[in-house]
PDB file of N, CA, C, O and CB in Angstrom:
ATOM      1  N   UNK A   1       1.326 -11.984  21.283  1.00  0.00           N
ATOM      2  CA  UNK A   1       0.484 -12.347  20.334  1.00  0.00           C
ATOM      3  C   UNK A   1       0.632 -11.713  18.842  1.00  0.00           C
ATOM      4  O   UNK A   1       0.350 -12.403  17.863  1.00  0.00           O
ATOM      5  CB  UNK A   1      -0.740 -12.083  20.882  1.00  0.00           C
ATOM      6  N   UNK A   2       1.130 -10.238  18.696  1.00  0.00           N
ATOM      7  CA  UNK A   2       1.349  -9.823  17.705  1.00  0.00           C
ATOM      8  C   UNK A   2       2.420 -10.345  16.865  1.00  0.00           C
ATOM      9  O   UNK A   2       2.359 -10.210  15.643  1.00  0.00           O
ATOM     10  CB  UNK A   2       1.399  -8.793  17.923  1.00  0.00           C
ATOM     11  N   UNK A   3       3.467 -10.975  17.476  1.00  0.00           N
ATOM     12  CA  UNK A   3       4.524 -11.619  16.810  1.00  0.00           C
ATOM     13  C   UNK A   3       4.224 -12.825  16.283  1.00  0.00           C
ATOM     14  O   UNK A   3       4.850 -13.346  15.361  1.00  0.00           O
ATOM     15  CB  UNK A   3       5.556 -11.773  17.573  1.00  0.00           C
ATOM     16  N   UNK A   4       3.118 -13.373  16.935  1.00  0.00           N
ATOM     17  CA  UNK A   4       2.894 -14.778  16.332  1.00  0.00           C
ATOM     18  C   UNK A   4       1.966 -14.625  14.974  1.00  0.00           C
ATOM     19  O   UNK A   4       2.069 -15.412  14.034  1.00  0.00           O
ATOM     20  CB  UNK A   4       2.104 -15.808  17.503  1.00  0.00           C
ATOM     21  N   UNK A   5       1.169 -13.661  14.989  1.00  0.00           N
ATOM     22  CA  UNK A   5       0.181 -13.284  13.994  1.00  0.00           C
ATOM     23  C   UNK A   5       1.100 -12.794  12.930  1.00  0.00           C
ATOM     24  O   UNK A   5       0.842 -13.123  11.773  1.00  0.00           O
ATOM     25  CB  UNK A   5      -0.929 -12.190  14.487  1.00  0.00           C
ATOM     26  N   UNK A   6       2.046 -12.119  13.150  1.00  0.00           N
ATOM     27  CA  UNK A   6       3.149 -11.560  11.929  1.00  0.00           C
ATOM     28  C   UNK A   6       3.839 -12.576  11.503  1.00  0.00           C
ATOM     29  O   UNK A   6       4.238 -12.502  10.341  1.00  0.00           O
ATOM     30  CB  UNK A   6       4.264 -10.475  12.343  1.00  0.00           C
ATOM     31  N   UNK A   7       4.197 -13.874  12.349  1.00  0.00           N
ATOM     32  CA  UNK A   7       5.107 -15.039  11.995  1.00  0.00           C
ATOM     33  C   UNK A   7       3.828 -15.793  10.952  1.00  0.00           C
ATOM     34  O   UNK A   7       4.109 -16.029   9.777  1.00  0.00           O
ATOM     35  CB  UNK A   7       5.764 -16.109  13.627  1.00  0.00           C
ATOM     36  N   UNK A   8       2.924 -16.013  11.309  1.00  0.00           N
ATOM     37  CA  UNK A   8       1.799 -16.835  10.505  1.00  0.00           C
ATOM     38  C   UNK A   8       1.610 -16.028   9.257  1.00  0.00           C
ATOM     39  O   UNK A   8       1.564 -16.689   8.219  1.00  0.00           O
ATOM     40  CB  UNK A   8       0.288 -17.008  11.342  1.00  0.00           C
ATOM     41  N   UNK A   9       1.510 -14.942   9.174  1.00  0.00           N
ATOM     42  CA  UNK A   9       1.307 -13.970   8.016  1.00  0.00           C
ATOM     43  C   UNK A   9       2.434 -14.198   6.936  1.00  0.00           C
ATOM     44  O   UNK A   9       2.270 -14.332   5.723  1.00  0.00           O
ATOM     45  CB  UNK A   9       1.348 -12.408   8.552  1.00  0.00           C
ATOM     46  N   UNK A  10       3.694 -14.211   7.694  1.00  0.00           N
ATOM     47  CA  UNK A  10       5.033 -14.345   6.680  1.00  0.00           C
ATOM     48  C   UNK A  10       4.956 -15.663   6.424  1.00  0.00           C
ATOM     49  O   UNK A  10       5.418 -16.014   5.338  1.00  0.00           O
ATOM     50  CB  UNK A  10       6.594 -13.955   7.278  1.00  0.00           C
ATOM     51  N   UNK A  11       4.478 -16.527   7.155  1.00  0.00           N
ATOM     52  CA  UNK A  11       4.824 -17.982   6.762  1.00  0.00           C
ATOM     53  C   UNK A  11       3.909 -18.487   5.657  1.00  0.00           C
ATOM     54  O   UNK A  11       4.219 -19.414   4.909  1.00  0.00           O
ATOM     55  CB  UNK A  11       4.694 -18.966   8.015  1.00  0.00           C
ATOM     56  N   UNK A  12       2.570 -17.708   5.595  1.00  0.00           N
ATOM     57  CA  UNK A  12       1.528 -18.122   4.583  1.00  0.00           C
ATOM     58  C   UNK A  12       2.040 -17.318   3.186  1.00  0.00           C
ATOM     59  O   UNK A  12       2.044 -17.834   2.069  1.00  0.00           O
ATOM     60  CB  UNK A  12      -0.153 -17.642   5.129  1.00  0.00           C
ATOM     61  N   UNK A  13       2.400 -16.167   3.446  1.00  0.00           N
ATOM     62  CA  UNK A  13       2.913 -15.493   2.349  1.00  0.00           C
ATOM     63  C   UNK A  13       3.974 -16.373   1.514  1.00  0.00           C
ATOM     64  O   UNK A  13       3.987 -16.607   0.305  1.00  0.00           O
ATOM     65  CB  UNK A  13       3.520 -14.207   2.856  1.00  0.00           C
ATOM     66  N   UNK A  14       4.918 -16.814   2.594  1.00  0.00           N
ATOM     67  CA  UNK A  14       6.331 -17.575   1.988  1.00  0.00           C
ATOM     68  C   UNK A  14       5.785 -18.956   1.274  1.00  0.00           C
ATOM     69  O   UNK A  14       6.296 -19.574   0.340  1.00  0.00           O
ATOM     70  CB  UNK A  14       7.600 -18.041   3.408  1.00  0.00           C
ATOM     71  N   UNK A  15       4.774 -19.196   1.897  1.00  0.00           N
ATOM     72  CA  UNK A  15       4.254 -20.632   1.139  1.00  0.00           C
ATOM     73  C   UNK A  15       3.412 -20.569  -0.043  1.00  0.00           C
ATOM     74  O   UNK A  15       3.356 -21.398  -0.951  1.00  0.00           O
ATOM     75  CB  UNK A  15       3.395 -21.496   2.073  1.00  0.00           C
ATOM     76  N   UNK A  16       2.727 -19.425   0.085  1.00  0.00           N
ATOM     77  CA  UNK A  16       2.112 -19.031  -1.286  1.00  0.00           C
ATOM     78  C   UNK A  16       3.137 -18.721  -2.420  1.00  0.00           C
ATOM     79  O   UNK A  16       3.040 -19.251  -3.527  1.00  0.00           O
ATOM     80  CB  UNK A  16       1.221 -17.750  -1.106  1.00  0.00           C
ATOM     81  N   UNK A  17       4.016 -17.936  -2.131  1.00  0.00           N
ATOM     82  CA  UNK A  17       5.068 -17.732  -3.110  1.00  0.00           C
ATOM     83  C   UNK A  17       5.834 -18.861  -3.597  1.00  0.00           C
ATOM     84  O   UNK A  17       6.227 -18.914  -4.762  1.00  0.00           O
ATOM     85  CB  UNK A  17       5.955 -16.866  -2.619  1.00  0.00           C
ATOM     86  N   UNK A  18       6.046 -19.725  -2.779  1.00  0.00           N
ATOM     87  CA  UNK A  18       6.647 -21.266  -3.005  1.00  0.00           C
ATOM     88  C   UNK A  18       6.032 -22.190  -3.895  1.00  0.00           C
ATOM     89  O   UNK A  18       6.506 -22.907  -4.777  1.00  0.00           O
ATOM     90  CB  UNK A  18       6.644 -22.034  -1.775  1.00  0.00           C
ATOM     91  N   UNK A  19       4.696 -21.994  -3.412  1.00  0.00           N
ATOM     92  CA  UNK A  19       3.820 -22.880  -4.276  1.00  0.00           C
ATOM     93  C   UNK A  19       3.536 -22.276  -5.502  1.00  0.00           C
ATOM     94  O   UNK A  19       3.370 -22.993  -6.488  1.00  0.00           O
ATOM     95  CB  UNK A  19       2.539 -23.229  -3.649  1.00  0.00           C
ATOM     96  N   UNK A  20       3.452 -21.023  -5.586  1.00  0.00           N
ATOM     97  CA  UNK A  20       3.131 -20.274  -7.120  1.00  0.00           C
ATOM     98  C   UNK A  20       4.336 -20.266  -7.893  1.00  0.00           C
ATOM     99  O   UNK A  20       4.271 -20.463  -9.106  1.00  0.00           O
ATOM    100  CB  UNK A  20       2.626 -18.632  -7.047  1.00  0.00           C
ATOM    101  N   UNK A  21       5.651 -20.016  -7.206  1.00  0.00           N
ATOM    102  CA  UNK A  21       6.866 -20.281  -8.181  1.00  0.00           C
ATOM    103  C   UNK A  21       7.439 -21.594  -8.127  1.00  0.00           C
ATOM    104  O   UNK A  21       8.405 -21.763  -8.872  1.00  0.00           O
ATOM    105  CB  UNK A  21       8.001 -19.358  -7.923  1.00  0.00           C
ATOM    106  N   UNK A  22       7.070 -22.570  -7.416  1.00  0.00           N
ATOM    107  CA  UNK A  22       7.769 -23.949  -7.443  1.00  0.00           C
ATOM    108  C   UNK A  22       6.797 -24.740  -8.140  1.00  0.00           C
ATOM    109  O   UNK A  22       7.260 -25.727  -8.712  1.00  0.00           O
ATOM    110  CB  UNK A  22       8.144 -24.604  -5.977  1.00  0.00           C
ATOM    111  N   UNK A  23       5.455 -24.530  -8.242  1.00  0.00           N
ATOM    112  CA  UNK A  23       4.751 -25.497  -9.312  1.00  0.00           C
ATOM    113  C   UNK A  23       3.847 -24.545 -10.044  1.00  0.00           C
ATOM    114  O   UNK A  23       2.709 -24.229  -9.697  1.00  0.00           O
ATOM    115  CB  UNK A  23       3.833 -26.824  -8.625  1.00  0.00           C
ATOM    116  N   UNK A  24       4.517 -24.121 -11.125  1.00  0.00           N
ATOM    117  CA  UNK A  24       4.006 -23.236 -12.014  1.00  0.00           C
ATOM    118  C   UNK A  24       3.364 -24.331 -13.100  1.00  0.00           C
ATOM    119  O   UNK A  24       2.459 -23.951 -13.843  1.00  0.00           O
ATOM    120  CB  UNK A  24       5.191 -22.151 -12.589  1.00  0.00           C
ATOM    121  N   UNK A  25       3.784 -25.492 -13.157  1.00  0.00           N
ATOM    122  CA  UNK A  25       2.944 -26.362 -14.152  1.00  0.00           C
ATOM    123  C   UNK A  25       1.841 -27.188 -13.411  1.00  0.00           C
ATOM    124  O   UNK A  25       1.185 -27.984 -14.083  1.00  0.00           O
ATOM    125  CB  UNK A  25       3.917 -27.411 -14.962  1.00  0.00           C
ATOM    126  N   UNK A  26       1.611 -27.066 -12.180  1.00  0.00           N
ATOM    127  CA  UNK A  26       0.433 -27.549 -11.422  1.00  0.00           C
ATOM    128  C   UNK A  26      -0.582 -26.676 -11.385  1.00  0.00           C
ATOM    129  O   UNK A  26      -1.631 -27.085 -10.888  1.00  0.00           O
ATOM    130  CB  UNK A  26       0.709 -27.873 -10.128  1.00  0.00           C
ATOM    131  N   UNK A  27      -0.527 -25.405 -11.848  1.00  0.00           N
ATOM    132  CA  UNK A  27      -1.571 -24.459 -11.945  1.00  0.00           C
ATOM    133  C   UNK A  27      -2.358 -24.730 -13.375  1.00  0.00           C
ATOM    134  O   UNK A  27      -3.586 -24.808 -13.390  1.00  0.00           O
ATOM    135  CB  UNK A  27      -0.935 -22.950 -11.825  1.00  0.00           C
ATOM    136  N   UNK A  28      -1.633 -24.856 -14.471  1.00  0.00           N
ATOM    137  CA  UNK A  28      -2.346 -25.101 -15.903  1.00  0.00           C
ATOM    138  C   UNK A  28      -3.031 -26.241 -15.746  1.00  0.00           C
ATOM    139  O   UNK A  28      -4.215 -26.174 -16.078  1.00  0.00           O
ATOM    140  CB  UNK A  28      -1.408 -25.260 -17.177  1.00  0.00           C
ATOM    141  N   UNK A  29      -2.509 -27.620 -15.200  1.00  0.00           N
ATOM    142  CA  UNK A  29      -3.370 -28.766 -15.398  1.00  0.00           C
ATOM    143  C   UNK A  29      -4.831 -28.918 -15.110  1.00  0.00           C
ATOM    144  O   UNK A  29      -5.721 -29.438 -15.783  1.00  0.00           O
ATOM    145  CB  UNK A  29      -2.860 -29.647 -14.768  1.00  0.00           C
ATOM    146  N   UNK A  30      -4.860 -28.155 -13.582  1.00  0.00           N
ATOM    147  CA  UNK A  30      -6.411 -28.147 -13.053  1.00  0.00           C
ATOM    148  C   UNK A  30      -7.095 -27.401 -13.973  1.00  0.00           C
ATOM    149  O   UNK A  30      -8.261 -27.795 -13.948  1.00  0.00           O
ATOM    150  CB  UNK A  30      -6.689 -27.504 -11.584  1.00  0.00           C
ATOM    151  N   UNK A  31      -6.938 -26.383 -14.900  1.00  0.00           N
ATOM    152  CA  UNK A  31      -7.650 -25.610 -15.547  1.00  0.00           C
ATOM    153  C   UNK A  31      -8.444 -26.221 -16.739  1.00  0.00           C
ATOM    154  O   UNK A  31      -9.656 -26.112 -16.923  1.00  0.00           O
ATOM    155  CB  UNK A  31      -6.858 -24.645 -15.880  1.00  0.00           C
ATOM    156  N   UNK A  32      -7.512 -26.904 -17.541  1.00  0.00           N
ATOM    157  CA  UNK A  32      -7.957 -27.769 -18.702  1.00  0.00           C
ATOM    158  C   UNK A  32      -8.836 -28.924 -18.202  1.00  0.00           C
ATOM    159  O   UNK A  32      -9.757 -29.339 -18.906  1.00  0.00           O
ATOM    160  CB  UNK A  32      -6.700 -28.361 -19.488  1.00  0.00           C
ATOM    161  N   UNK A  33      -8.563 -29.458 -16.975  1.00  0.00           N
ATOM    162  CA  UNK A  33      -9.283 -30.655 -16.430  1.00  0.00           C
ATOM    163  C   UNK A  33     -10.474 -30.406 -16.014  1.00  0.00           C
ATOM    164  O   UNK A  33     -11.398 -31.171 -16.289  1.00  0.00           O
ATOM    165  CB  UNK A  33      -8.679 -31.266 -15.410  1.00  0.00           C
ATOM    166  N   UNK A  34     -10.641 -29.349 -15.317  1.00  0.00           N
ATOM    167  CA  UNK A  34     -11.970 -28.787 -14.930  1.00  0.00           C
ATOM    168  C   UNK A  34     -13.049 -28.381 -16.233  1.00  0.00           C
ATOM    169  O   UNK A  34     -14.268 -28.536 -16.162  1.00  0.00           O
ATOM    170  CB  UNK A  34     -11.622 -27.435 -14.045  1.00  0.00           C
ATOM    171  N   UNK A  35     -12.390 -27.885 -17.308  1.00  0.00           N
ATOM    172  CA  UNK A  35     -13.048 -27.567 -18.439  1.00  0.00           C
ATOM    173  C   UNK A  35     -13.489 -28.995 -18.960  1.00  0.00           C
ATOM    174  O   UNK A  35     -14.673 -29.245 -19.187  1.00  0.00           O
ATOM    175  CB  UNK A  35     -12.146 -26.707 -19.430  1.00  0.00           C
ATOM    176  N   UNK A  36     -12.464 -29.926 -19.137  1.00  0.00           N
ATOM    177  CA  UNK A  36     -13.097 -31.199 -19.787  1.00  0.00           C
ATOM    178  C   UNK A  36     -14.038 -31.988 -18.721  1.00  0.00           C
ATOM    179  O   UNK A  36     -14.934 -32.684 -19.200  1.00  0.00           O
ATOM    180  CB  UNK A  36     -11.858 -32.246 -20.325  1.00  0.00           C
ATOM    181  N   UNK A  37     -13.923 -31.939 -17.566  1.00  0.00           N
ATOM    182  CA  UNK A  37     -14.809 -32.350 -16.609  1.00  0.00           C
ATOM    183  C   UNK A  37     -16.283 -31.594 -17.078  1.00  0.00           C
ATOM    184  O   UNK A  37     -17.273 -32.242 -17.418  1.00  0.00           O
ATOM    185  CB  UNK A  37     -14.207 -31.928 -15.070  1.00  0.00           C
ATOM    186  N   UNK A  38     -16.236 -30.386 -17.036  1.00  0.00           N
ATOM    187  CA  UNK A  38     -17.461 -29.831 -17.116  1.00  0.00           C
ATOM    188  C   UNK A  38     -18.143 -29.895 -18.472  1.00  0.00           C
ATOM    189  O   UNK A  38     -19.348 -29.710 -18.644  1.00  0.00           O
ATOM    190  CB  UNK A  38     -17.346 -28.547 -16.695  1.00  0.00           C
ATOM    191  N   UNK A  39     -17.371 -30.137 -19.290  1.00  0.00           N
ATOM    192  CA  UNK A  39     -17.907 -30.361 -20.638  1.00  0.00           C
ATOM    193  C   UNK A  39     -18.310 -31.770 -20.903  1.00  0.00           C
ATOM    194  O   UNK A  39     -19.336 -32.043 -21.526  1.00  0.00           O
ATOM    195  CB  UNK A  39     -16.922 -29.959 -21.648  1.00  0.00           C
ATOM    196  N   UNK A  40     -17.512 -32.640 -20.437  1.00  0.00           N
ATOM    197  CA  UNK A  40     -17.995 -34.148 -20.363  1.00  0.00           C
ATOM    198  C   UNK A  40     -19.358 -34.593 -19.888  1.00  0.00           C
ATOM    199  O   UNK A  40     -20.089 -35.322 -20.559  1.00  0.00           O
ATOM    200  CB  UNK A  40     -17.134 -34.838 -19.505  1.00  0.00           C
ATOM    201  N   UNK A  41     -19.698 -34.058 -18.547  1.00  0.00           N
ATOM    202  CA  UNK A  41     -20.964 -34.565 -18.140  1.00  0.00           C
ATOM    203  C   UNK A  41     -22.200 -33.594 -18.751  1.00  0.00           C
ATOM    204  O   UNK A  41     -23.408 -33.772 -18.591  1.00  0.00           O
ATOM    205  CB  UNK A  41     -20.965 -34.634 -16.497  1.00  0.00           C
ATOM    206  N   UNK A  42     -21.667 -32.730 -19.349  1.00  0.00           N
ATOM    207  CA  UNK A  42     -22.798 -31.723 -20.304  1.00  0.00           C
ATOM    208  C   UNK A  42     -23.503 -32.581 -21.177  1.00  0.00           C
ATOM    209  O   UNK A  42     -24.731 -32.554 -21.098  1.00  0.00           O
ATOM    210  CB  UNK A  42     -22.071 -30.504 -21.353  1.00  0.00           C
ATOM    211  N   UNK A  43     -22.929 -33.391 -22.053  1.00  0.00           N
ATOM    212  CA  UNK A  43     -23.308 -34.137 -23.220  1.00  0.00           C
ATOM    213  C   UNK A  43     -24.255 -35.310 -22.912  1.00  0.00           C
ATOM    214  O   UNK A  43     -25.364 -35.413 -23.436  1.00  0.00           O
ATOM    215  CB  UNK A  43     -22.079 -34.638 -23.897  1.00  0.00           C
ATOM    216  N   UNK A  44     -23.740 -36.200 -22.017  1.00  0.00           N
ATOM    217  CA  UNK A  44     -24.390 -37.056 -21.388  1.00  0.00           C
ATOM    218  C   UNK A  44     -25.750 -36.644 -20.738  1.00  0.00           C
ATOM    219  O   UNK A  44     -26.735 -37.352 -20.948  1.00  0.00           O
ATOM    220  CB  UNK A  44     -23.550 -37.512 -20.547  1.00  0.00           C
ATOM    221  N   UNK A  45     -25.840 -35.550 -19.974  1.00  0.00           N
ATOM    222  CA  UNK A  45     -26.805 -35.093 -19.312  1.00  0.00           C
ATOM    223  C   UNK A  45     -27.760 -34.582 -20.168  1.00  0.00           C
ATOM    224  O   UNK A  45     -28.938 -34.668 -19.822  1.00  0.00           O
ATOM    225  CB  UNK A  45     -26.412 -34.262 -18.440  1.00  0.00           C
ATOM    226  N   UNK A  46     -27.476 -34.068 -21.215  1.00  0.00           N
ATOM    227  CA  UNK A  46     -28.362 -33.636 -22.415  1.00  0.00           C
ATOM    228  C   UNK A  46     -29.054 -34.774 -23.092  1.00  0.00           C
ATOM    229  O   UNK A  46     -30.265 -34.681 -23.294  1.00  0.00           O
ATOM    230  CB  UNK A  46     -27.525 -32.911 -23.491  1.00  0.00           C
ATOM    231  N   UNK A  47     -28.382 -35.857 -23.468  1.00  0.00           N
ATOM    232  CA  UNK A  47     -28.889 -36.961 -24.040  1.00  0.00           C
ATOM    233  C   UNK A  47     -30.172 -37.576 -23.287  1.00  0.00           C
ATOM    234  O   UNK A  47     -30.718 -38.589 -23.724  1.00  0.00           O
ATOM    235  CB  UNK A  47     -27.793 -37.906 -24.127  1.00  0.00           C
TER     236      UNK A  47
END
C-alpha cells in the first residue's frame, strides 16, 4: 500500500510539473478571461 501511495504521489507531482511546464500559455488566458467575465456581468447587473 505504501508503494502504491508513493507511486500515486510521484505521478501527481509529475503531472503537475508537466502541466505547469508544458502549458505555460494556458495559465494566463484563464486569468484575463475570468476578469472580463466578472467585469462584464457587473455593468448589466448595475443597470
